[in-house]
N, C-alpha and C positions, 0 to 999 in steps of 0.2 A: 501420501497426501490422496487425497474424496480426490475427483471433484464430487462438488455438488449444483444440483437448477436454482436458476436465482432465489423458485421458496424455496423449495433447501436451505439457502443459504439465507435471508431473509429470517425463518425460522430459528438457522441457532442465531443468527447476530437477535433476536429474539429475548432467545431461554440465556442466552449470556447476558443482558440487559436487566434480564425483573426475576429471574433468580440470582444470576447472580455479582451483580448490582454495578454488574463497567456500563461507567454513562458511551452510551454512541460516537460521544469526539473521541475517542481512549481507540475505540474499536481501531473509528475512525486517521484517526493519526498511529496507530499500529498496525497498517491496516500500509499508511503512505508511507512510514519512514519500511517499515519490508519489502514493497514494492521498487526505491528505491535501493536499497543495497544490494536488489539481485539485479535491478540497472545495469549499478554501477557496479557490481562484482563481473557483469558476463563484459562490457566494454572495456574491462582494466582487463582477460582472458585473454579478446583482441587488439590487445594495446592501441584501443584508440581513446581519447581525453573525452575522461565522464564528470565532464563537465557538460558534453555534449548530448548525455542519457533527459537531461532538465530541457532540454528537448520537446524529447517527446514521453514524459515525463505529467508536462504540463495539459498534454492533449485530450489527461483522462475523466470524469468528471466532482473529479474529487483531486483534482491538479496542485493545487495551493501546496494538499498535505506531506507528495512526495517533496516536488518540487522544494519545502522547508526544509524538508531532512538534507537532502541535497548542501542548502547551505550551509546546512551544520555538521 
């Protein structure tokens, strides 16, 4: 995985939307789902309760999306 700046990520998102026709909401839902899955996997390795991860996920600016993934 490559780290990118905010400006670079905006450009990647814009090109994905414009060049490939993927709606921005789909991009955000996918990002939220992957974030939730990654954090739940991490909590599981700690033998903790993966449901606690929803607390942390809801603190970000698109929290309803990762939270949605946790509920599913």
